[in-house]
N, CA and C of each residue as an Amber inpcrd file, in Angstrom:
protein
   615
   0.9060000  34.4960000 131.8330000   1.6430000  33.9300000 130.0900000
   1.9210000  35.5640000 128.9860000   1.8530000  36.5260000 129.5430000
   1.6860000  37.4550000 129.4700000   3.3190000  38.4270000 128.5680000
   2.9980000  38.4560000 127.2470000   4.0380000  38.6970000 126.1000000
   4.1310000  40.6510000 125.5150000   5.5760000  40.7110000 125.9340000
   5.9970000  42.5750000 126.0700000   6.3080000  42.4190000 123.9600000
   5.4430000  43.4120000 123.8830000   6.0920000  43.6550000 122.4100000
   6.4390000  44.3090000 121.8690000   7.5420000  45.1800000 121.0310000
   8.0270000  46.4130000 121.1880000   8.7650000  46.7480000 119.1700000
   7.7690000  47.6270000 119.2140000   9.0780000  48.6290000 117.9030000
   9.3640000  50.0310000 117.8810000   9.3130000  50.4470000 116.7250000
  10.2610000  51.9720000 117.1160000   9.6680000  53.5100000 116.4090000
   9.7400000  54.1980000 116.7850000   9.7020000  55.5770000 115.8660000
  10.4790000  55.2220000 115.0780000  10.1300000  56.3240000 113.8010000
  10.9650000  56.5520000 113.1990000  12.0730000  57.5710000 113.1870000
  13.4520000  57.3080000 112.2830000  14.2590000  57.3890000 112.7560000
  15.4100000  58.4740000 111.9010000  16.6150000  59.0490000 112.3100000
  17.0300000  59.2220000 110.7530000  17.1050000  58.3750000 109.1530000
  16.8490000  58.9320000 108.2000000  16.7340000  58.3330000 107.8340000
  15.3880000  56.5460000 106.5080000  14.8940000  57.2660000 108.2760000
  13.4240000  55.9770000 107.9480000  12.7180000  56.6690000 108.5990000
  11.4450000  57.4610000 106.9870000  10.3580000  58.6100000 107.5980000
   8.7590000  57.7030000 108.9930000   9.4210000  56.4580000 108.0460000
   8.1710000  55.9010000 108.4880000   8.3890000  54.4100000 108.6710000
   8.2130000  53.9100000 109.7960000   8.7380000  53.3540000 110.3700000
   7.5980000  51.6720000 110.6880000   7.9370000  50.5930000 109.9810000
   6.6010000  49.9520000 109.8360000   5.9730000  48.9110000 111.0710000
   7.4470000  48.7170000 111.8810000   7.6570000  48.4330000 113.6070000
   6.5320000  49.0410000 114.2790000   6.5650000  50.5410000 114.0000000
   5.7140000  51.4390000 115.3950000   4.3710000  50.6970000 114.4790000
   4.0060000  50.8760000 113.0510000   2.7200000  51.0190000 112.9390000
   1.8110000  49.3010000 113.1280000   3.1760000  48.6310000 113.3620000
   2.4960000  46.9400000 113.9240000   2.0960000  46.9750000 115.0490000
   2.8360000  47.3730000 115.6820000   3.0620000  47.6620000 117.1160000
   1.0260000  48.1100000 117.3460000   1.4900000  49.4210000 116.6590000
  -0.2910000  50.1360000 117.2720000  -1.3990000  49.4960000 116.6180000
  -1.2770000  48.2200000 116.0170000  -2.1410000  47.1410000 115.7480000
  -2.4160000  46.6220000 116.7680000  -1.6450000  46.0950000 117.1020000
  -1.5790000  45.3470000 118.6400000  -2.1220000  46.0540000 119.9440000
  -1.7560000  47.5070000 119.3420000  -2.2390000  48.2140000 120.9240000
  -3.8340000  48.2370000 120.7030000  -4.6250000  48.3120000 119.7030000
  -5.6650000  48.6530000 119.5110000  -6.7000000  47.1000000 119.1950000
  -5.9830000  46.4050000 119.8600000  -6.6620000  45.1940000 119.9910000
  -6.2270000  44.2450000 121.6550000  -7.6480000  43.8420000 122.1420000
  -7.3250000  42.9100000 123.4540000  -6.7620000  41.2400000 123.5770000
  -5.4180000  41.3010000 123.9390000  -4.9790000  40.1300000 124.1700000
  -3.6440000  40.2830000 125.2540000  -3.3370000  38.9390000 125.2820000
  -1.8500000  38.9530000 126.3700000  -0.8030000  38.9830000 126.2440000
  -0.6380000  40.7580000 125.7750000   0.1500000  41.6160000 125.4930000
   0.2020000  43.1950000 125.6160000   1.5330000  43.4040000 126.2270000
   1.9050000  44.7420000 126.5480000   2.5210000  45.3010000 124.9460000
   1.6850000  46.0990000 124.0400000   2.5790000  46.5660000 123.6610000
   3.3940000  48.0660000 123.2950000   4.3310000  48.4050000 123.1210000
   4.5560000  49.8870000 122.9590000   5.6870000  50.2100000 122.0570000
   5.4440000  51.1790000 121.7670000   5.8820000  52.3590000 120.6850000
   7.7970000  52.3450000 121.5150000   8.7300000  52.1370000 120.9850000
  10.2010000  52.8200000 121.3990000  10.7560000  53.7640000 121.4560000
  11.3090000  54.8280000 121.9340000  11.9930000  55.7890000 121.1620000
  13.6040000  55.4570000 120.7550000  13.8600000  55.8560000 119.4050000
  14.6600000  54.7310000 118.4690000  15.6970000  55.7380000 118.7160000
  16.3240000  56.4180000 120.7100000  17.5410000  56.0450000 121.0860000
  17.8550000  55.3810000 122.2570000  19.0770000  55.1030000 121.6730000
  20.0740000  54.0090000 122.6560000  19.2170000  54.1630000 123.6080000
  19.8070000  55.2550000 124.5290000  19.9350000  54.9330000 126.2270000
  18.1580000  54.4420000 126.9970000  17.1970000  55.7360000 126.1240000
  15.6360000  55.9890000 126.8660000  14.8950000  54.4830000 126.8420000
  15.5130000  54.1400000 124.8180000  14.5240000  52.7800000 124.2980000
  15.2320000  51.7380000 125.8720000  16.1920000  51.6300000 125.9290000
  17.1690000  50.8400000 126.7700000  16.4400000  50.7210000 128.2190000
  16.0400000  51.7890000 128.4950000  15.8860000  51.7380000 129.8830000
  14.3090000  51.7210000 129.7780000  13.9420000  51.6570000 129.1500000
  12.6430000  51.9170000 129.0640000  11.9370000  50.3790000 129.0840000
  12.8110000  49.4310000 128.5300000  12.5920000  47.7880000 128.3860000
  13.1410000  46.9280000 129.1740000  13.6380000  47.9450000 129.5570000
  14.4210000  47.0050000 131.1650000  13.2810000  47.8010000 132.5230000
  13.1290000  47.9540000 132.2900000  11.7490000  48.5750000 133.0200000
  10.5010000  48.0680000 132.9230000  10.2390000  47.8350000 131.3460000
   9.0740000  46.9750000 131.9370000   9.0400000  45.5860000 131.4650000
  10.1360000  44.8590000 131.7270000  10.4820000  43.6660000 131.8310000
  10.2450000  43.3470000 133.5640000  10.9200000  44.3590000 133.9880000
  11.1130000  44.3020000 135.4510000   9.5010000  44.6010000 136.5190000
   8.5250000  45.2180000 135.7350000   7.2940000  45.4680000 135.8820000
   6.4170000  44.5080000 135.6910000   6.7850000  43.4390000 134.2260000
   5.5850000  43.3880000 134.0030000   6.5650000  41.5700000 134.1370000
   7.6900000  41.2660000 134.4860000   8.2240000  39.6660000 134.5070000
   7.4880000  38.6260000 133.4280000   7.9040000  39.2560000 131.9230000
   6.5260000  38.2440000 131.0430000   7.3660000  37.2860000 130.8450000
   6.1250000  36.0690000 130.5870000   6.5870000  34.8250000 129.4940000
   7.8480000  34.8480000 128.2850000   7.7850000  36.0790000 127.3470000
   8.0360000  36.3960000 125.8870000   8.8310000  37.8740000 125.6700000
   9.1800000  38.4860000 125.4030000   9.5070000  39.9860000 124.8430000
  10.0560000  39.1520000 123.6830000   9.2550000  40.3250000 122.4410000
   9.3060000  40.1670000 121.2460000   9.6690000  41.3790000 120.8710000
  11.0150000  42.0580000 120.3010000  10.6290000  43.2230000 119.8150000
  11.3940000  43.3640000 118.6850000  10.4500000  43.7920000 117.2740000
  10.8020000  44.5640000 115.7550000  11.1090000  45.3610000 115.9730000
  12.3140000  45.5370000 114.8300000  12.3070000  47.2310000 114.0240000
  12.7800000  46.8190000 112.5380000  13.1130000  47.5370000 112.2370000
  12.9190000  47.6090000 110.2600000  13.9480000  47.7350000 110.1230000
  14.1330000  47.2830000 108.7480000  16.3330000  46.9810000 108.4150000
  15.9160000  46.9040000 107.0300000  15.4990000  48.7040000 106.6810000
  14.8800000  48.5150000 105.1630000  15.6330000  48.2410000 104.2320000
  16.5600000  48.0500000 104.5800000  16.9830000  47.4090000 103.0570000
  16.7410000  45.9820000 102.2790000  16.1800000  45.4030000 103.4980000
  15.9570000  44.0840000 103.7720000  15.1360000  43.6170000 102.8710000
  14.6690000  41.9650000 102.3860000  13.3040000  41.9620000 101.3440000
  12.5640000  41.0780000 102.0500000  12.8700000  39.9360000 103.1810000
  12.7510000  39.5630000 104.4820000  12.5950000  39.7950000 105.8580000
  11.9550000  39.4610000 106.5060000  11.4970000  39.2540000 108.0190000
  12.5110000  38.3440000 108.4300000  14.2700000  38.8820000 109.6140000
  15.1860000  37.7620000 109.9120000  14.5220000  38.2540000 111.6180000
  15.2740000  36.8140000 111.7390000  15.7740000  35.6700000 112.9390000
  16.7370000  35.9800000 113.2290000  16.8840000  37.3330000 114.7350000
  18.1650000  37.8170000 115.0470000  18.6490000  36.3720000 116.4440000
  19.7520000  35.7000000 115.7940000  20.3490000  35.0250000 116.7030000
  21.3350000  36.0340000 118.0110000  21.5140000  36.9840000 117.9720000
  22.4750000  37.1010000 119.2030000  22.4280000  38.6890000 118.9690000
  22.4920000  39.1290000 120.1210000  22.6940000  40.5190000 120.5150000
  24.2460000  40.4950000 120.8930000  24.7300000  41.9680000 120.4140000
  26.3760000  42.5480000 120.8010000  26.4240000  43.5890000 121.3840000
  26.9660000  43.5400000 122.5040000  27.2760000  44.5090000 123.8270000
  28.3990000  45.7300000 123.3020000  27.3760000  46.1970000 122.1990000
  28.3950000  47.2560000 121.7080000  27.0650000  48.0910000 121.0350000
  27.6810000  49.6400000 120.6600000  26.2190000  50.8810000 119.9250000
  27.8840000  51.2230000 119.6890000  27.1300000  51.6630000 117.6160000
  27.8580000  51.6220000 116.8600000  27.1320000  52.0050000 116.2300000
  27.7190000  53.5020000 115.4000000  25.9930000  53.5570000 114.0780000
  26.7240000  54.3330000 113.4820000  26.1020000  54.7920000 111.9820000
  27.3080000  55.5010000 111.5680000  25.8050000  57.1310000 111.6790000
  24.9450000  57.3780000 112.3530000  24.3320000  57.3710000 111.5970000
  23.3800000  57.6800000 113.1260000  23.5460000  59.4070000 114.3500000
  22.9430000  59.0530000 115.7370000  21.3240000  58.6310000 115.6840000
  21.0690000  58.5560000 117.0920000  19.7790000  57.9650000 117.4580000
  18.7610000  60.0820000 117.6380000  17.6140000  59.0840000 118.0440000
  16.9840000  60.6020000 117.5440000  17.0930000  61.2810000 118.5490000
  17.9910000  61.2490000 119.5920000  18.3300000  62.3280000 120.6770000
  19.8020000  62.7180000 120.0430000  20.4830000  62.6440000 119.0290000
  21.1220000  63.2900000 118.6170000  23.2620000  61.9780000 118.9010000
  22.2850000  61.1780000 119.8970000  23.1260000  60.8890000 120.2690000
  24.4140000  59.7290000 118.8770000  25.5710000  60.1180000 118.5570000
  26.1160000  59.2370000 117.8380000  27.4360000  57.9950000 118.4060000
  26.9090000  57.1490000 118.3260000  27.4960000  55.6810000 119.0400000
  28.6600000  55.3380000 118.1820000  29.9500000  55.2670000 118.8100000
  31.3730000  54.5950000 118.0470000  31.9360000  53.4920000 118.8680000
  31.3650000  52.5340000 118.4840000  32.2090000  51.4000000 119.8600000
  31.7990000  51.3470000 121.4290000  30.9430000  52.3160000 121.8530000
  31.1980000  52.1980000 123.4940000  30.1280000  50.6770000 123.4760000
  30.2250000  49.5380000 125.1470000  29.8080000  48.9870000 125.9620000
  28.2700000  49.2690000 126.1670000  27.7740000  48.5000000 125.7520000
  26.0230000  48.6110000 126.2160000  25.5960000  48.9900000 127.8810000
  26.6770000  48.1450000 128.2360000  26.8550000  47.6830000 129.7510000
  28.4940000  46.9520000 130.0460000  29.0830000  47.7390000 130.6630000
  30.2780000  47.9540000 131.2260000  30.9870000  46.8150000 131.5560000
  31.0420000  45.6960000 131.1090000  31.6870000  43.8410000 132.0560000
  30.2860000  43.4190000 131.6710000  29.2550000  43.2240000 130.8110000
  28.3810000  42.7540000 130.2420000  29.1890000  41.5830000 129.5970000
  28.4840000  40.3460000 129.5100000  28.7910000  39.9120000 128.5410000
  28.7930000  40.3080000 127.0520000  29.3960000  40.0940000 126.0910000
  30.1450000  40.5440000 124.5540000  28.5660000  40.3420000 124.3120000
  27.9460000  39.4410000 123.7960000  26.9390000  38.9880000 123.1200000
  25.9710000  37.6990000 124.3930000  24.7020000  37.9970000 123.6790000
  23.2680000  37.5150000 124.1680000  22.7340000  36.7560000 122.5820000
  22.6130000  35.2650000 123.1290000  22.1980000  34.7290000 122.3480000
  20.6660000  34.8140000 122.6340000  19.4300000  34.7240000 121.2900000
  18.5530000  34.9480000 121.0460000  17.8840000  34.0030000 122.1120000
  16.6670000  33.7210000 123.4680000  16.3970000  32.7030000 123.6400000
  14.4330000  32.0630000 123.2960000  13.9830000  33.0440000 122.3000000
  13.1350000  32.7210000 121.3440000  12.9580000  31.2030000 120.4470000
  12.1660000  30.7420000 120.5600000  12.2070000  29.5090000 119.4430000
  12.3830000  29.1350000 118.2650000  13.3340000  30.4670000 117.7460000
  13.4690000  30.4830000 116.5050000  13.1690000  29.3340000 114.8450000
  13.3560000  27.9280000 115.6920000  13.3530000  27.1420000 114.6850000
  11.3010000  26.6510000 114.9230000  11.0710000  27.1710000 116.1570000
   9.3390000  26.8740000 115.3960000   8.6420000  28.2220000 115.1670000
   9.2700000  29.7810000 115.0850000   8.8090000  30.9070000 114.6500000
   9.3450000  30.6790000 113.2040000   9.6720000  30.0410000 112.7860000
  11.0140000  29.5040000 111.6130000   9.4420000  28.5370000 110.5930000
   9.6130000  27.7600000 111.6380000   8.2640000  26.6720000 110.7290000
   7.1580000  27.3560000 110.7290000   7.1580000  28.3180000 111.4320000
   4.9590000  28.6280000 111.0930000   5.6000000  29.6530000 110.0970000
   6.1940000  30.7020000 110.0470000   7.0320000  31.1600000 108.8980000
   6.7600000  30.8590000 107.4770000   7.0080000  29.8930000 107.7540000
   7.4150000  29.3040000 105.7940000   6.1630000  28.0230000 105.4050000
   5.2590000  27.8240000 107.0020000   3.9510000  27.3730000 106.7270000
   2.7970000  28.1870000 105.9390000   3.2310000  29.2740000 106.6310000
   2.4880000  31.0730000 106.0420000   3.1030000  31.5430000 104.8470000
   4.0240000  30.8700000 103.8540000   4.6560000  30.9210000 102.6610000
   5.3510000  32.7520000 102.9830000   5.7020000  32.9310000 104.7960000
   6.2230000  34.6430000 104.5610000   7.6710000  33.9290000 104.5560000
   8.1300000  34.7340000 103.5720000   9.5590000  35.2160000 103.5910000
   9.9390000  35.5310000 104.8880000  11.4080000  34.6560000 105.0930000
  12.0730000  34.9660000 106.1990000  13.5140000  34.2020000 106.2470000
  14.1840000  34.5310000 107.0070000  15.9860000  34.8390000 106.8300000
  16.6780000  34.2710000 108.4820000  17.1800000  33.5580000 109.0400000
  18.5910000  34.6660000 109.8530000  18.6100000  35.2530000 110.0100000
  19.8830000  35.8590000 110.4820000  20.3290000  36.7670000 110.8640000
  21.0950000  36.6340000 112.1540000  22.8820000  36.6620000 111.8280000
  23.4640000  36.3980000 113.1520000  23.4960000  36.6950000 114.2610000
  23.7470000  38.2780000 113.7590000  23.4100000  39.1120000 115.1430000
  22.9810000  40.3150000 114.6550000  21.9570000  41.1670000 115.1270000
  21.0220000  42.3650000 114.8570000  21.4290000  43.9030000 115.2180000
  23.3490000  43.7810000 114.6120000  23.5500000  45.0830000 113.7170000
  24.2780000  45.6690000 115.6300000  24.0430000  47.2680000 115.1950000
  24.5880000  48.0570000 116.4280000  23.9780000  49.4170000 116.4070000
  23.1220000  49.2270000 116.1710000  22.2060000  50.3400000 116.3140000
  21.0680000  49.3230000 118.0370000  20.0580000  50.9760000 118.1780000
  18.9460000  51.1160000 118.4830000  18.7930000  49.2800000 118.7860000
  18.1780000  48.9070000 117.8060000  17.7000000  47.8050000 117.8570000
  18.3530000  46.8740000 118.0130000  20.1880000  46.9140000 117.7690000
  20.5380000  45.6910000 119.0810000  20.9740000  46.2180000 120.6090000
  20.1770000  47.2740000 120.2740000  20.5240000  47.9630000 122.2690000
  19.2050000  46.8200000 123.0500000  18.1330000  47.6840000 122.1710000
  17.2990000  47.0620000 122.5320000  17.1500000  45.3630000 122.9900000
  17.4440000  44.1490000 122.1950000  17.5770000  42.9790000 121.9770000
  18.3990000  42.5660000 123.1530000  20.0650000  43.9030000 122.9610000
  20.6870000  43.0300000 124.6270000  20.4760000  43.5460000 125.6210000
  19.2610000  45.1570000 125.7320000  18.4400000  45.1110000 127.2920000
  18.0520000  44.3610000 127.3590000  17.7390000  43.2020000 127.0300000
  16.0490000  43.1650000 127.4630000  16.7750000  41.3650000 127.4120000
  17.5320000  41.2440000 126.9840000  18.4950000  39.6480000 127.0850000
  18.8880000  39.2290000 128.6180000  19.8730000  41.2010000 128.5790000
  21.1720000  41.1540000 130.4560000  20.0120000  41.3220000 131.1390000
  18.7500000  42.0950000 130.9020000  17.3570000  42.7040000 132.5300000
  16.9600000  41.1900000 132.5000000  17.0810000  40.3920000 132.0300000
  16.1000000  39.0500000 132.0960000  17.3380000  37.8200000 132.6400000
  18.4070000  38.2650000 131.9680000  19.6640000  37.5170000 133.1610000
  19.5200000  37.7230000 134.3170000  19.6480000  39.0100000 134.4790000
  19.5040000  40.1110000 136.1150000  19.1420000  39.9840000 136.7530000
  18.4360000  39.5820000 136.0330000  16.6680000  38.7870000 137.2680000
  16.6140000  38.0450000 137.5350000  16.9450000  37.0340000 136.9450000
  17.3310000  35.1860000 136.9510000  15.8550000  34.7800000 136.5950000
  15.0370000  35.6070000 135.4990000  13.9440000  35.2070000 134.7700000
  14.2200000  33.8900000 133.9620000  13.4110000  33.6630000 133.3000000
  13.6760000  31.9290000 132.3300000  12.4810000  33.1570000 131.4850000
  12.5340000  34.0190000 131.3710000  11.9280000  34.7870000 129.5460000
  12.5030000  34.8430000 128.9100000  11.6630000  34.0440000 127.6990000
  12.4480000  33.8470000 126.0360000  12.0840000  35.3590000 125.5580000
  13.7050000  35.7820000 125.1900000  13.4590000  37.0560000 124.3560000
  14.5840000  37.0290000 122.8570000  13.7910000  37.6350000 122.6010000
  14.7800000  38.2090000 121.0580000  14.2770000  39.4390000 119.8400000
  15.0130000  39.3400000 118.5290000  14.2950000  40.5760000 117.5760000
  14.3220000  39.7620000 116.1770000  13.2020000  40.4970000 116.4410000
  12.8720000  40.3010000 114.1420000  13.0510000  41.2640000 113.4640000
  13.8220000  41.5460000 113.2160000  14.0010000  42.7070000 111.6850000
  12.5860000  42.9510000 111.2290000  12.0690000  43.5690000 110.1490000
  11.5390000  44.0170000 110.1530000  11.4160000  44.4450000 108.4330000
  10.8870000  44.5480000 106.4800000  11.8870000  44.3690000 106.0700000
  10.8860000  46.3500000 105.8990000  10.6980000  46.9380000 104.6210000
   9.8830000  48.0980000 104.5290000   8.9110000  47.5260000 103.6950000
   7.3490000  48.2020000 104.2540000   6.2870000  48.0600000 103.5300000
   6.1710000  49.0340000 102.3710000   5.7470000  47.9990000 101.3520000
   5.0130000  48.2100000  99.9310000   4.4930000  49.5340000 100.0450000
   3.8340000  49.7560000 100.9550000   2.8170000  51.0190000 100.8870000
   3.6480000  51.9510000 100.3190000   4.7830000  51.8540000 101.4760000
   5.4070000  53.6720000 102.0090000   6.3340000  53.8900000 100.5470000
   6.0380000  54.0960000  99.0410000   6.9350000  54.0750000  98.2880000
   7.5730000  55.1690000  98.2670000   7.8560000  56.2100000  99.2720000
   8.3030000  56.7200000  98.7910000  10.2940000  56.6350000  99.8710000
   9.7340000  55.3470000 100.3710000  10.9830000  55.2380000 101.3610000
  11.8810000  54.0310000 100.6340000  12.8400000  54.8320000 101.4500000
  14.1950000  52.9610000 101.0580000  13.5620000  51.8900000 100.9010000
  13.8750000  51.2590000 100.3790000  13.4140000  49.5960000 100.5670000
  12.3120000  49.5650000 100.1210000  11.3360000  50.1700000 100.3020000
  10.0480000  50.0690000  99.8420000   9.8210000  48.8940000  98.6580000
  10.3920000  49.0230000  97.5770000  10.6020000  48.0690000  95.9870000
  11.0390000  46.4460000  96.4020000  12.2300000  46.3000000  97.6650000
  11.6950000  44.6330000  97.8840000  11.1600000  44.5830000  99.6790000
  10.4670000  45.7390000  99.3810000   9.9980000  45.2290000 101.3020000
   9.1220000  44.1200000 100.9600000   7.9360000  43.9990000 102.5420000
   6.3430000  43.3360000 102.4390000   5.3710000  44.0710000 102.9600000
   4.3740000  44.4850000 101.8870000   3.1440000  44.4820000 102.0880000
   2.8830000  44.5730000 104.6290000   2.4400000  45.4240000 104.6490000
   2.1670000  45.8450000 105.5720000   0.8160000  44.4550000 106.6620000
   0.0260000  44.2960000 105.6070000  -0.5370000  42.9930000 106.1270000
   0.1320000  42.2310000 106.6010000   0.8300000  41.2560000 105.5300000
   1.9280000  40.1120000 105.7730000   2.3520000  40.3460000 107.0910000
   3.2100000  41.3590000 107.0040000   3.7450000  41.9300000 108.1740000
   3.3410000  41.5450000 109.6150000   1.9210000  42.1890000 109.8550000
   1.3110000  42.0800000 110.3230000   1.4570000  40.1400000 110.6390000
   0.4340000  39.9970000 109.8330000   0.1640000  38.5240000 109.9190000
   1.1270000  37.2630000 110.4280000   2.6050000  38.0550000 110.2490000
   3.4630000  37.1620000 110.7830000   3.8620000  37.0110000 111.7610000
   3.7820000  38.7120000 112.8630000   4.0010000  39.4300000 113.6610000
   3.1620000  38.4390000 114.9570000   1.3550000  38.2710000 113.9600000
   0.5240000  37.7470000 114.6830000   1.3210000  36.4400000 114.9260000
   1.1530000  35.8600000 113.9560000   1.6020000  34.2910000 113.7740000
   2.3180000  33.6730000 115.5010000   4.3150000  35.1020000 115.0660000
   4.7670000  35.0320000 116.4610000   4.6630000  34.3710000 117.5720000
   3.3290000  35.8950000 118.1670000   2.8890000  35.7250000 119.5640000
   2.2210000  34.7630000 119.5060000   0.9890000  34.4510000 118.3760000
   0.4490000  32.8500000 119.2990000   1.1620000  31.9980000 119.0450000
   2.3930000  31.0980000 118.2970000   3.8720000  30.4200000 119.0370000
   3.8220000  30.8520000 120.4020000   4.0400000  31.4290000 120.6080000
   5.1430000  31.9350000 122.4370000   3.9460000  31.3460000 123.6200000
   2.9520000  31.8870000 122.8550000   1.2550000  32.2230000 123.3160000
   1.0740000  31.0520000 123.9680000   0.3910000  29.8800000 123.2080000
   0.8530000  28.7590000 122.9010000   1.6120000  28.3540000 123.9840000
   3.1290000  27.9870000 123.5920000   4.2540000  27.2890000 124.4550000
   3.6150000  28.0760000 125.6630000   3.0460000  29.1680000 126.6560000
   2.9920000  29.5870000 127.5680000   1.8730000  28.9560000 128.2890000
   0.4030000  28.8140000 127.6270000   0.5080000  27.8720000 127.8080000
  -0.0800000  26.4310000 127.9950000   0.9970000  26.2070000 127.5540000
   1.3730000  24.2050000 127.5670000   1.6850000  24.6650000 129.3100000
   3.5950000  25.2810000 128.9190000   3.8800000  25.6910000 130.1080000
   3.3260000  25.4120000 131.1060000   2.6160000  26.0730000 131.3680000
   1.2970000  26.6000000 132.9380000   0.7550000  25.4270000 132.8600000
   0.3890000  24.7240000 132.5010000  -0.7900000  23.7620000 132.1520000
  -0.3930000  22.4010000 132.9990000
């Protein structure tokens, strides 16, 4: 019934990454999860999420990353088979239209129970929205690699991505003025993890 939860390190333009702080919150607690902060670099992050899935064969994968100009959490519906960005990753790679896996599906749909997660967030009055794709930077890369690895291994693992806004505490960071408090975002991710752990318990009963 284990859950893989990942976030990211800071990257160009984002000196403080709240997804890292959320994951570190989970790392400091015992629970049915494997929490890891990934590098914000295409190949290393993709390779690591694939390795985690192969090692743990989890029930669920939840990846989170910051979209600094947003004001709500965003439940991502699709991952695209493309790396394309207006900024380099932390290893200096500037992606421009390359596929994540040559010959792979053009897109994968998230397999997290998005509607149930939405209901859970709404019940807690946590602002959220749906997003139709996770962009084309490292967030999308990790979402695609996770879903691709699950498909290649023939697992039934549920997987998806949640974008979070900047935390309001990071006052000097872009997006902090429209973001959410870190405690609210931790509450949101904890609620989502509780949903998937409860579903796993029911499925295994």
